[in-house]
N, C-alpha and C positions, 0 to 999 in steps of 0.2 A: 505493501500501499503502501510505497514511499513515494511516486507520484504524487498521490491522490491529496498526502501533505504537501511537498512543497512544494502543489495548487495551491494553497491554501496559507502559503506562506512560512510553511514552521521556519523556522528560525535556529535552537535548539535542542537534547530530549536530559532531563536529569532523569534520573530511574539509581533507587535507590526497594533493599529491602527491608519491612518492618518480622522481628519473630520475637511471643510473644512470649511469656513462660512454661506455657500447654502447650509449645511444638505451632502453632500456628501463625502459617508463612503470606506474608500481605505483604507486593511487588505493585513499587508504584514508581509510577510514568505521566511524567512529567510535561507535554507539552508549552511548548512559547512557542508562540506566529506574533506576527509583525502586526495583526491589530487586533482588537476583538473581535469584531465581523469574519478573521477571519480562524477564529478558534474558535466558532457559533458553528462556523460553516462545514470543520471538522468533521467536529461534535453531534451536527442533527448527519450527516452523511453515516453516520456509524446508528445515532441511537431508529432506535425504533418506536412511536408512538404508547406506542402497546405495550413494554417498559415498562416495572412500576415504580411512579414517580422518588424522586432524593433529596431531601433539603439542603443540597449542600450548593452553592457559587448562583450565579446566575439563575443555574436550574441541571439537573441535574437524572441517571435514573440508574436501577439496581437490577438484578437477577444474580443469583443462584452464585456465586461465587465471586460477582465485579461487583461496584459501586462507580460508575463514570460521569462526570460534574467542568462540567466549563464555567473558568471562570476570570473574567478581564480577557485578556492573551494566551489565559493561559487552557489546554484541553488536559485533564486530567485522569490516569486510567489505576484504579487500583483491583487484582485480582488475586481471589489466591486458588489451588488449586485440591482447595479444603469444600466442604458446606457445611451450615448447619448454624443455628444461636449464635453460637462462641465467632463464630469467623463472622455473620450478619454483624453484630453488637462492634468486634474488630476492626470491618470494615469502616463502618460508621466512625468509631471515634478517631480511627487513623487519617479522613475523609476532614471534619471537626477540623483540627486539629490546622490539616492544610489549610483550609479556606480560607482559617482566621488570621496565620501566617502572610499567606497571600495578599487577605485588607485592602482584595475589591467592588463594587456595586458589585449589588445582586438583581441583577439583571439583566433585559435582552439587552441586543445594539441597537443602538434607537432606530434605525430607518424601521422597524421593525411596530412601528406608532404613527407608519403609513400606511400599515395594514387596517384597516377597518376590525375589531374585537368581535363585531357581532354575529353568532355565528360559526365563528370560528374554531374550531377543535383542537382541542388542546393541545401543546406538546404535535402539532407542524408544522412548525416552524424550520423554514432554513435558508437559509443566507447558499447563495451561488457562486464565488467567485469568478465564476467563465464560461462563457458556450452554452448560456441556457438556451435548454433545446437544442443540442447544437446553434445553435448562431453566436462570432464570437463576437462581433458588437453589442452582444446579449447579457455585460459584465452589471458584474455584484448588485445581482436579484436576490433583492427578497419576497420571498413566496409562504404559502400557509397555505392550504386545505378550509376549505369552507363550507357549510350544510351534512344531508347526514348521506349515508349508503352509499355511493362513490364520492354524492362533491362534484366541485369543484375548481382548482389553485388556481387562484388572481398573485400578481409579480409585481410589487412598484421597484423598477432600475433608477433612485435616484443619478444629477445628473449638477451640472455646475452650473453650468446656465441653461434658460429657454433655448440658444441657440445648440445645444448638446444635445438637450432632449428630445431637438425637431430634429438629426440629426441623424438618429438611432429611430423614432416611429417613423421617418421615412424608407429606411435601411429596411426597416418588420416587412411595410407592406410592399417592398420590392419585391418580397420574399416570401409570402404569405400565400398561402395556398389554397384560398379561396377569394366570394371576391369580399364576401360578411367584410374582410379586415380594410378593404380597399378605405380612402378617403372619406371620416363623417363619422368612421362607426363608435356611439360613446363607451363604447368599453376597453374601445384607446386612445388614448387624450394626452394628457400632455396635461404641469398644471406646474 
C-alpha cells in the first residue's frame, strides 16, 4: 500500500511495541502526513463505515485486535495478534495516551463543513487527494454518502478562486458521459 500512502503526502512512520505484564503486545504505527486532509484521506480509504466507532482523535474505529484513529496530520494504527477484553482495554489505553500526546483538535478537516449534514450517512466521509472519479482535474475532493439503501455520493472540491473552479467545471463538462451534466445543471455549480 506504499503508493497509496505516498499519494496522500506520507512523510514518516514511527513504530513502537507496547507490552503489558500479562504479555499482551500492541504494535503502534504512527503515520505522519503533510496535512490533516491527507491523513484523513488515507484513514478513510482503510476504514469501513461498518467498523465500530472508537472515540479517539477526530475519528476512529475498532475491530478485533485493532484500533485505528486519525488526529491532525497523524494516522495511528494499533494492533495486536491477540484478542479479548484485556486486549481491547489495552488498545484503548494506548490510543488514549497517544491521542493526548498528539494534542490535535478532535474535528474532521474543515472541507467537510461544505457538505450538508442532513441525511449524511455516519462515517461515510472520504477525502480523495487526486483522480476522483478517475479524472486528474478532480483533485482534493471531499466526499460523503447520503440517503438510505444505495444512496448517492456528493462531493465538493474547494478551489482558490472562481476562475479555478470554473476551469474544473468546464473540464468535467467536456468529459461527462451524458447530456445531463451540460451547462445549466443545478447539480454541477460553482459557489
